[in-house]
MDAnalysis code that builds the backbone (N, CA, C; Angstrom):
import MDAnalysis as mda
import numpy as np

u = mda.Universe.empty(423, n_residues=141, atom_resindex=np.repeat(np.arange(141), 3), trajectory=True)
u.add_TopologyAttr("name", ["N", "CA", "C"] * 141)
u.add_TopologyAttr("resid", np.arange(1, 142))
u.add_TopologyAttr("resname", ["MET", "ILE", "ALA", "SER", "SER", "ARG", "ARG", "SER", "THR", "ALA", "GLY", "PHE", "ALA", "GLY", "PHE", "PRO", "GLY", "ASN", "VAL", "PRO", "ALA", "VAL", "VAL", "SER", "GLU", "SER", "GLY", "GLU", "VAL", "SER", "LEU", "THR", "ILE", "PRO", "ALA", "LYS", "PRO", "GLY", "TYR", "LEU", "VAL", "LEU", "ALA", "ARG", "LEU", "THR", "LEU", "SER", "ALA", "VAL", "CYS", "ARG", "LEU", "THR", "PRO", "LEU", "GLU", "PRO", "ALA", "GLU", "VAL", "ALA", "ASP", "LEU", "LYS", "LEU", "ALA", "VAL", "THR", "GLU", "ALA", "ALA", "SER", "ASP", "PHE", "VAL", "GLU", "ALA", "GLY", "GLY", "GLU", "GLU", "ASP", "THR", "VAL", "ALA", "PHE", "ASP", "PHE", "ARG", "LEU", "ASP", "ARG", "GLU", "ARG", "LEU", "ALA", "ILE", "GLU", "LEU", "SER", "GLY", "PRO", "ALA", "ARG", "ARG", "ILE", "PRO", "ALA", "GLU", "ASP", "GLN", "GLU", "LEU", "SER", "ARG", "ALA", "ILE", "ILE", "GLU", "ALA", "THR", "VAL", "ASP", "GLN", "ALA", "ASP", "PHE", "SER", "ASP", "GLY", "ARG", "THR", "LEU", "LEU", "ALA", "LYS", "ARG", "LEU", "GLU", "ALA"])
u.atoms.positions = np.array([
    [-0.359, 24.621, 5.873],
    [0.802, 24.013, 4.994],
    [1.274, 24.788, 3.697],
    [-0.035, 25.864, 3.068],
    [0.117, 26.297, 1.892],
    [1.263, 27.189, 1.632],
    [1.982, 26.983, 0.733],
    [3.306, 27.516, 0.271],
    [3.253, 28.508, -0.214],
    [2.111, 29.017, -0.696],
    [1.837, 30.626, -1.596],
    [0.832, 31.163, -0.733],
    [1.132, 32.371, -0.973],
    [0.533, 33.553, -0.059],
    [-0.662, 33.934, -0.937],
    [-0.642, 33.163, -1.925],
    [-2.250, 33.393, -3.283],
    [-2.930, 32.206, -3.111],
    [-3.932, 31.975, -2.233],
    [-4.777, 30.939, -2.386],
    [-5.732, 31.412, -2.578],
    [-6.675, 30.377, -3.164],
    [-8.602, 30.506, -3.109],
    [-9.082, 29.315, -2.428],
    [-10.103, 29.648, -1.633],
    [-10.873, 28.948, -0.729],
    [-12.300, 28.798, -1.646],
    [-12.381, 27.539, -1.351],
    [-13.706, 27.289, -1.917],
    [-14.486, 26.274, -0.818],
    [-15.794, 26.703, -0.695],
    [-16.505, 25.224, -0.369],
    [-17.433, 24.977, -0.543],
    [-18.108, 23.825, -0.033],
    [-19.264, 23.067, -0.332],
    [-20.347, 23.354, -0.179],
    [-20.971, 24.207, -0.500],
    [-22.245, 24.697, 0.288],
    [-23.114, 22.938, 0.318],
    [-24.224, 23.011, 1.025],
    [-25.191, 22.170, 1.180],
    [-24.214, 21.018, 2.353],
    [-23.141, 20.910, 3.096],
    [-22.247, 19.999, 3.352],
    [-22.505, 20.574, 5.310],
    [-22.444, 20.264, 6.546],
    [-22.303, 20.610, 7.470],
    [-20.575, 21.287, 7.486],
    [-20.619, 22.251, 7.992],
    [-19.443, 23.262, 8.241],
    [-18.730, 23.352, 6.968],
    [-19.756, 23.738, 5.841],
    [-19.256, 24.313, 4.493],
    [-17.795, 23.695, 4.037],
    [-17.564, 22.183, 3.677],
    [-16.193, 21.635, 3.583],
    [-15.202, 22.387, 2.983],
    [-14.217, 22.847, 3.595],
    [-13.114, 23.795, 2.312],
    [-12.425, 22.657, 1.425],
    [-12.077, 23.433, 0.463],
    [-10.875, 22.750, -0.250],
    [-9.921, 24.282, -0.559],
    [-8.886, 24.333, -0.300],
    [-7.620, 25.276, -0.630],
    [-6.884, 24.714, -1.537],
    [-6.783, 25.960, -2.425],
    [-5.961, 25.232, -3.779],
    [-4.869, 26.628, -3.578],
    [-3.545, 26.260, -4.028],
    [-2.701, 27.367, -4.163],
    [-1.643, 27.053, -5.634],
    [-1.305, 28.495, -5.847],
    [-0.325, 28.014, -6.918],
    [0.964, 27.260, -7.084],
    [1.122, 26.539, -6.032],
    [2.138, 26.400, -5.694],
    [2.031, 24.552, -6.220],
    [1.248, 24.100, -6.598],
    [0.688, 22.753, -6.635],
    [0.091, 22.304, -5.770],
    [-0.108, 22.712, -5.137],
    [-1.058, 22.022, -3.581],
    [-2.494, 21.797, -3.504],
    [-3.009, 20.996, -3.037],
    [-4.319, 21.611, -2.363],
    [-4.849, 20.246, -1.464],
    [-5.042, 21.478, -0.393],
    [-5.999, 20.869, 0.465],
    [-7.356, 20.728, 0.731],
    [-7.886, 19.678, 1.400],
    [-9.367, 19.546, 1.790],
    [-9.482, 18.660, 2.843],
    [-10.422, 19.384, 3.788],
    [-10.841, 18.911, 4.956],
    [-12.665, 18.604, 5.183],
    [-12.536, 17.479, 5.482],
    [-13.740, 16.859, 5.392],
    [-14.200, 16.333, 6.762],
    [-15.495, 16.254, 7.087],
    [-16.168, 15.356, 8.531],
    [-15.643, 14.000, 8.060],
    [-15.280, 13.185, 9.286],
    [-14.685, 11.893, 9.211],
    [-15.839, 10.764, 9.323],
    [-16.496, 10.993, 7.927],
    [-17.346, 10.001, 8.033],
    [-17.108, 9.731, 6.156],
    [-17.820, 8.499, 5.929],
    [-17.408, 7.906, 4.850],
    [-18.351, 8.276, 3.820],
    [-18.827, 8.712, 3.867],
    [-19.860, 9.518, 2.713],
    [-19.443, 10.757, 2.433],
    [-18.475, 11.128, 3.061],
    [-17.520, 12.355, 2.598],
    [-16.404, 12.020, 1.433],
    [-15.659, 11.005, 1.640],
    [-14.648, 10.412, 0.693],
    [-14.641, 10.613, -0.499],
    [-15.736, 10.999, -1.451],
    [-16.320, 10.953, -2.358],
    [-15.814, 12.484, -2.567],
    [-15.264, 13.387, -2.086],
    [-14.745, 14.192, -2.796],
    [-13.504, 14.220, -2.072],
    [-12.932, 13.472, -1.810],
    [-11.367, 12.949, -1.374],
    [-10.988, 12.885, -3.159],
    [-12.126, 11.728, -3.296],
    [-11.673, 10.867, -4.751],
    [-11.763, 12.087, -5.827],
    [-12.565, 12.698, -5.966],
    [-13.122, 13.850, -6.837],
    [-11.602, 14.801, -6.549],
    [-10.881, 15.234, -5.670],
    [-10.268, 16.174, -5.666],
    [-8.427, 15.501, -6.406],
    [-8.787, 14.386, -5.898],
    [-7.873, 13.736, -6.324],
    [-7.852, 13.422, -7.817],
    [-8.786, 13.421, -8.722],
    [-9.187, 13.516, -9.632],
    [-8.644, 14.405, -10.511],
    [-9.539, 15.700, -10.039],
    [-8.749, 16.805, -10.383],
    [-7.149, 17.580, -10.703],
    [-7.002, 16.593, -9.358],
    [-4.986, 16.827, -9.438],
    [-4.744, 15.952, -10.336],
    [-4.923, 14.858, -10.458],
    [-4.263, 14.036, -11.617],
    [-4.295, 14.193, -12.868],
    [-5.804, 15.421, -13.560],
    [-5.419, 15.716, -14.665],
    [-4.527, 16.582, -15.146],
    [-3.548, 16.977, -13.967],
    [-2.735, 17.841, -14.390],
    [-1.102, 16.606, -14.286],
    [-1.464, 15.904, -14.399],
    [0.169, 14.657, -14.505],
    [-0.215, 14.013, -15.742],
    [0.998, 13.159, -16.130],
    [0.952, 12.142, -17.192],
    [0.238, 10.814, -16.848],
    [-0.361, 10.495, -15.405],
    [-0.661, 9.437, -15.187],
    [-1.862, 8.870, -15.989],
    [-1.630, 7.591, -16.224],
    [-2.723, 6.922, -17.149],
    [-4.042, 6.490, -16.132],
    [-4.874, 6.419, -16.545],
    [-6.051, 6.253, -15.793],
    [-6.395, 5.301, -15.362],
    [-5.789, 3.662, -15.524],
    [-5.746, 2.997, -14.347],
    [-4.879, 3.008, -13.016],
    [-3.842, 4.326, -13.700],
    [-2.561, 4.556, -12.216],
    [-3.893, 5.447, -11.262],
    [-4.324, 6.227, -12.223],
    [-5.140, 7.195, -11.241],
    [-6.544, 6.170, -10.209],
    [-6.832, 5.404, -10.992],
    [-7.769, 4.228, -10.378],
    [-6.778, 3.632, -9.458],
    [-5.717, 3.075, -9.422],
    [-5.209, 2.705, -8.293],
    [-4.939, 3.803, -7.363],
    [-4.363, 5.036, -7.767],
    [-4.552, 6.082, -6.233],
    [-5.699, 6.392, -5.635],
    [-6.956, 6.391, -6.478],
    [-8.235, 6.622, -5.618],
    [-8.254, 5.245, -4.628],
    [-8.127, 4.386, -4.878],
    [-8.026, 2.935, -4.401],
    [-7.387, 3.347, -2.837],
    [-5.851, 3.695, -3.138],
    [-4.809, 3.649, -2.238],
    [-5.714, 4.706, -1.264],
    [-5.992, 6.474, -1.980],
    [-6.458, 7.110, -0.875],
    [-7.675, 6.268, 0.336],
    [-8.369, 5.696, -0.628],
    [-9.982, 4.984, 0.212],
    [-9.331, 3.749, 0.942],
    [-7.958, 3.317, 0.990],
    [-8.106, 2.620, 1.829],
    [-6.969, 3.570, 3.101],
    [-6.350, 4.309, 2.676],
    [-5.923, 4.834, 3.766],
    [-6.687, 5.946, 4.285],
    [-8.039, 6.617, 3.765],
    [-8.853, 7.176, 4.974],
    [-9.509, 6.103, 5.694],
    [-9.439, 5.047, 5.291],
    [-10.354, 4.040, 6.414],
    [-10.258, 3.911, 7.446],
    [-8.442, 4.292, 7.881],
    [-8.160, 4.507, 8.977],
    [-8.513, 5.715, 9.609],
    [-9.199, 6.624, 9.370],
    [-9.496, 7.298, 10.132],
    [-11.261, 7.896, 10.065],
    [-11.771, 7.638, 8.877],
    [-13.314, 7.838, 9.182],
    [-13.781, 6.293, 9.747],
    [-15.052, 6.710, 10.452],
    [-15.568, 5.851, 11.078],
    [-15.100, 5.739, 12.436],
    [-14.005, 5.951, 12.678],
    [-13.187, 6.390, 14.182],
    [-13.553, 7.387, 14.672],
    [-14.110, 8.868, 13.747],
    [-14.260, 10.031, 13.878],
    [-15.275, 10.301, 14.881],
    [-15.236, 11.073, 16.012],
    [-16.497, 11.482, 16.578],
    [-17.388, 12.211, 15.249],
    [-18.283, 13.139, 16.024],
    [-19.513, 14.282, 15.330],
    [-18.037, 15.229, 14.832],
    [-17.324, 15.591, 15.893],
    [-16.750, 16.890, 15.074],
    [-15.412, 16.852, 14.350],
    [-15.259, 15.348, 14.652],
    [-13.674, 15.209, 14.077],
    [-13.505, 15.266, 12.547],
    [-12.423, 15.391, 11.744],
    [-12.113, 15.789, 10.459],
    [-11.048, 15.315, 9.596],
    [-10.853, 14.758, 8.595],
    [-9.743, 14.083, 7.876],
    [-9.028, 15.237, 7.088],
    [-8.073, 15.147, 7.245],
    [-7.308, 16.627, 6.298],
    [-6.395, 15.431, 5.070],
    [-6.401, 15.982, 3.494],
    [-5.837, 15.595, 2.940],
    [-5.090, 16.904, 2.190],
    [-3.928, 16.248, 1.996],
    [-2.779, 17.680, 1.669],
    [-2.730, 16.911, 0.116],
    [-2.817, 17.203, -0.879],
    [-2.205, 16.447, -2.189],
    [-1.006, 17.467, -2.828],
    [0.230, 17.508, -3.136],
    [1.049, 17.958, -3.283],
    [1.824, 17.739, -4.742],
    [1.814, 18.494, -5.821],
    [1.974, 17.915, -6.696],
    [3.480, 18.782, -7.423],
    [4.509, 17.806, -7.875],
    [5.694, 18.251, -8.052],
    [6.107, 17.929, -9.765],
    [7.090, 18.309, -10.386],
    [7.646, 17.806, -11.558],
    [7.905, 15.976, -11.187],
    [7.988, 15.581, -10.129],
    [8.612, 13.992, -10.233],
    [7.699, 13.428, -9.632],
    [7.034, 14.089, -8.451],
    [6.060, 12.962, -7.705],
    [4.232, 13.671, -7.529],
    [3.565, 12.818, -7.193],
    [2.329, 13.419, -6.670],
    [2.240, 12.537, -5.389],
    [2.225, 13.560, -4.100],
    [2.089, 12.733, -2.642],
    [1.016, 13.546, -2.265],
    [0.170, 12.836, -1.138],
    [-0.845, 12.715, -0.258],
    [-0.591, 12.659, 0.741],
    [-1.144, 13.424, 1.375],
    [-0.940, 13.469, 3.162],
    [-2.119, 13.601, 3.853],
    [-2.516, 12.134, 4.413],
    [-4.013, 12.028, 5.074],
    [-3.623, 12.166, 6.713],
    [-4.303, 13.172, 7.400],
    [-4.242, 13.194, 8.680],
    [-5.525, 13.337, 9.572],
    [-5.789, 12.377, 10.525],
    [-7.356, 12.737, 11.410],
    [-6.930, 11.733, 12.638],
    [-7.974, 11.356, 13.195],
    [-8.215, 10.601, 14.090],
    [-7.540, 9.068, 14.382],
    [-6.624, 9.127, 14.948],
    [-6.095, 7.721, 15.310],
    [-6.759, 6.716, 15.864],
    [-7.277, 5.342, 14.898],
    [-8.006, 4.399, 15.895],
    [-7.169, 3.256, 15.726],
    [-7.839, 1.809, 16.546],
    [-7.708, 0.965, 16.835],
    [-8.011, 0.000, 15.540],
    [-6.929, -0.703, 14.927],
    [-7.579, -1.626, 13.739],
    [-7.283, -2.954, 14.022],
    [-8.117, -3.698, 13.689],
    [-7.658, -5.329, 13.847],
    [-6.487, -5.372, 13.084],
    [-5.347, -6.217, 13.538],
    [-4.019, -6.383, 12.442],
    [-4.321, -7.315, 11.595],
    [-5.301, -7.979, 11.312],
    [-5.751, -8.694, 9.545],
    [-6.392, -7.483, 9.017],
    [-7.222, -6.913, 9.510],
    [-7.641, -6.071, 8.605],
    [-6.751, -4.629, 7.853],
    [-5.978, -4.368, 9.129],
    [-4.763, -3.130, 8.670],
    [-3.520, -4.192, 7.884],
    [-3.324, -5.468, 8.141],
    [-2.347, -5.781, 6.968],
    [-2.571, -5.818, 5.629],
    [-4.128, -6.258, 5.572],
    [-4.871, -5.803, 3.699],
    [-4.840, -4.848, 3.377],
    [-5.064, -3.919, 4.215],
    [-5.377, -2.654, 3.705],
    [-3.971, -1.848, 3.373],
    [-3.004, -1.945, 3.730],
    [-1.562, -1.659, 3.837],
    [-0.959, -2.153, 2.671],
    [-1.554, -3.665, 2.747],
    [-0.701, -4.384, 1.458],
    [-1.284, -3.906, 0.077],
    [-2.433, -3.535, 0.212],
    [-3.410, -2.903, -1.267],
    [-2.833, -1.461, -1.293],
    [-2.845, -0.538, -0.522],
    [-1.935, 0.476, -0.322],
    [-0.568, 0.454, -1.102],
    [0.445, -0.420, -0.608],
    [1.680, -0.125, -0.855],
    [1.826, -0.855, -2.252],
    [0.901, -1.390, -3.042],
    [0.782, -2.511, -4.210],
    [0.090, -1.185, -5.095],
    [-0.173, -0.532, -4.727],
    [-0.716, 0.996, -5.732],
    [-0.225, 2.355, -5.885],
    [1.167, 2.092, -4.787],
    [1.615, 3.717, -5.123],
    [3.405, 3.247, -4.529],
    [4.179, 4.398, -5.296],
    [5.505, 4.002, -4.826],
    [6.035, 3.949, -3.318],
    [5.446, 4.996, -2.575],
    [5.952, 4.972, -1.474],
    [4.485, 5.170, -0.489],
    [4.825, 4.922, 0.535],
    [3.919, 4.769, 1.876],
    [4.660, 4.858, 3.012],
    [4.116, 5.591, 3.751],
    [4.542, 6.271, 5.486],
    [3.196, 6.143, 6.103],
    [3.233, 4.958, 7.362],
    [1.925, 4.975, 8.181],
    [2.494, 5.441, 9.659],
    [1.745, 6.287, 9.885],
    [1.865, 6.858, 11.829],
    [0.805, 6.858, 12.283],
    [0.584, 7.183, 13.479],
    [-0.904, 7.281, 14.147],
    [-1.144, 8.831, 13.990],
    [-2.145, 8.699, 13.189],
    [-2.823, 9.810, 12.800],
    [-2.137, 10.426, 11.661],
    [-1.506, 9.399, 10.721],
    [-1.152, 10.033, 9.614],
    [-0.748, 9.006, 8.658],
    [-0.568, 9.237, 7.378],
    [-0.356, 8.570, 6.240],
    [0.277, 9.566, 4.887],
    [1.125, 9.000, 4.516],
    [1.933, 9.842, 3.424],
    [1.843, 8.463, 2.607],
    [1.515, 9.372, 1.298],
    [1.419, 8.391, -0.245],
    [2.458, 8.971, -1.664],
    [3.016, 8.784, -1.742],
    [3.719, 9.281, -3.227],
    [3.261, 8.109, -4.447],
    [3.440, 8.968, -5.221],
    [3.388, 8.203, -6.602],
    [4.402, 8.740, -7.622],
    [5.506, 8.633, -7.823],
    [6.650, 9.130, -9.330],
    [5.599, 9.313, -10.483],
    [5.742, 10.232, -10.951],
    [5.165, 10.340, -12.123],
    [6.554, 10.627, -13.363],
    [6.087, 9.863, -14.292],
    [7.447, 9.471, -15.333],
    [6.719, 10.104, -16.682],
    [7.256, 11.088, -17.246],
    [6.642, 11.837, -18.264],
    [6.612, 10.799, -19.744],
])
């Protein structure tokens, strides 16, 4: 999914599978982590780094972190030992889009309803499907 032919790949030493982060010159960052709750901090840190390139206020960044955490909860804990969750951050002049993909799981309706309400209250657009969630936040300069 990386549009640029020039990209750098960096891993996080000490983590199983050497968690890869891919950064391209086109405003895209990709991160794949094990589908375990303890690794979500890496996605939140990556989001923070991407948000530094935007005009978003700290409160908006905090809201996005909450949305990403809620969206990722659909994929973590459901995964087996080898399952992963992928985060694709795409930044352009008008918006920041975040696509999450991972193992689909059944979530109790009341839990899913609350999680999606939180997500929809913190982002401008949200799209949910089995194994994939897309979040978008408009950037207003």
